[in-house]
GULUM-464980 format. One line per field, with one value per residue (C-alpha): x negated, y, z; residue number from 1. Coordinates in Angstrom, 2 decimals. Layout:
BEGIN
x <- X_...
y <- Y_...
z <- Z_...
resi <- NUM_...
! end
This chain:
BEGIN
x <- -96.37_-96.48_-96.11_-98.26_-98.02_-101.49_-101.65_-104.96_-106.16_-109.69_-109.50_-112.76_-111.65_-108.18_-109.73_-111.88_-109.00_-106.73_-109.36_-109.73_-105.96_-105.43_-108.32_-106.51_-103.38_-101.28_-99.22_-100.29_-98.53_-100.63_-100.03_-102.61_-101.07_-98.28_-95.80_-96.16_-96.12_-92.84_-91.33_-92.28_-90.79_-87.51_-87.31_-84.28_-84.79_-88.41_-89.40_-92.83_-94.12_-96.89_-97.75_-101.42_-101.76_-104.46_-103.53_-105.20_-104.20_-103.18_-99.45_-97.51_-99.68_-99.83_-97.67_-94.96_-95.32_-94.89_-91.77_-90.29_-91.09_-89.38_-86.29_-86.18_-87.69_-87.89_-88.96_-91.94_-95.27_-97.64_-101.43_-102.85_-106.46_-108.40_-111.77_-110.23_-111.08_-112.87_-109.59_-108.26_-110.48_-109.60_-108.81_-106.26_-104.55_-104.36_-103.03_-100.21_-99.28_-99.16_-96.37_-94.26_-94.73_-97.32_-98.56_-102.27_-104.85_-108.28_-111.01_-113.08_-115.63_-114.75_-115.92_-113.86_-113.68_-112.43_-109.70_-108.76_-108.62_-106.38_-104.00_-103.83_-103.00_-100.31_-98.73_-99.26_-101.38_-104.97_-106.57
y <- 84.88_88.38_88.51_90.92_91.95_92.72_94.68_95.48_95.18_94.25_90.45_90.15_92.65_91.10_87.66_89.07_90.92_87.88_85.75_88.34_88.48_84.72_84.20_86.54_84.39_86.41_85.02_86.81_87.33_88.88_91.09_92.00_95.40_97.80_96.23_92.79_94.30_96.12_92.91_91.10_93.92_93.63_89.84_88.88_87.01_88.05_90.56_91.92_93.31_95.26_96.31_96.93_98.63_100.22_103.63_103.70_100.65_99.90_100.09_101.30_103.12_102.65_105.76_104.01_101.00_103.26_104.88_101.45_100.20_103.18_102.38_98.58_98.07_101.43_100.01_98.09_99.58_100.63_100.87_102.47_101.98_103.71_104.57_106.99_107.17_109.52_111.38_111.37_111.65_109.23_111.99_113.57_110.30_109.20_112.61_112.24_108.85_110.36_112.61_109.45_108.52_105.76_104.62_104.59_105.28_103.73_104.86_102.31_101.09_99.88_97.08_93.91_94.52_98.07_96.74_93.88_96.15_98.65_95.92_94.56_98.00_98.54_95.23_95.76_92.63_91.74_91.20
z <- 110.77_109.24_105.47_103.44_99.80_98.42_95.15_93.43_89.86_90.96_91.22_93.17_95.80_95.89_96.57_99.37_101.00_100.68_102.44_105.22_105.72_105.62_108.05_110.43_110.17_107.74_104.88_101.67_98.34_95.58_92.58_89.94_89.17_90.07_87.65_89.20_92.70_92.05_90.66_93.88_95.98_94.09_94.44_96.49_99.73_100.16_102.84_103.65_106.92_105.18_101.65_100.83_97.46_95.39_94.00_90.58_88.51_84.93_84.29_87.30_89.82_93.55_93.86_91.83_94.15_97.20_95.68_94.89_98.38_99.97_97.87_98.23_101.70_103.48_106.85_105.44_106.45_103.68_103.56_100.41_99.37_96.61_95.27_92.79_89.11_86.76_86.18_89.74_92.83_95.64_98.15_95.81_94.90_98.52_99.58_97.06_98.49_101.99_100.71_100.45_104.09_103.98_107.37_106.54_103.85_103.42_101.05_99.10_99.80_103.29_105.55_105.99_109.75_109.20_106.90_109.23_112.29_110.50_109.31_112.86_114.23_111.59_112.46_116.22_116.41_117.07_113.69
resi <- 1_2_3_4_5_6_7_8_9_10_11_12_13_14_15_16_17_18_19_20_21_22_23_24_25_26_27_28_29_30_31_32_33_34_35_36_37_38_39_40_41_42_43_44_45_46_47_48_49_50_51_52_53_54_55_56_57_58_59_60_61_62_63_64_65_66_67_68_69_70_71_72_73_74_75_76_77_78_79_80_81_82_83_84_85_86_87_88_89_90_91_92_93_94_95_96_97_98_99_100_101_102_103_104_105_106_107_108_109_110_111_112_113_114_115_116_117_118_119_120_121_122_123_124_125_126_127
! end
């Protein structure tokens, strides 16, 4: 069963995305922010097939998560999601994450089916 690390500071969205992923048969670990996400990435003996991370979060940003992932688990696929913020438009923040070789980007708001289909494609499975 593929293992996914889901990182987003919006607890409501995180709950929805977790439910979508678990309904599709994935094992999901969650982090409420970039700091917690990076700690989970660094945990020994735990590997993820996919990391789904927001870009704009308190503490460490999604870009910091992507950098840490490329250091600690370079072969793990990454999907970044963002609606941006008042200081940083979503398109700019997602473009910066693309510079670090993420596999996909998704702009908020998005439909659950759109998210599920993209995760399935990234993991080469039917979502």
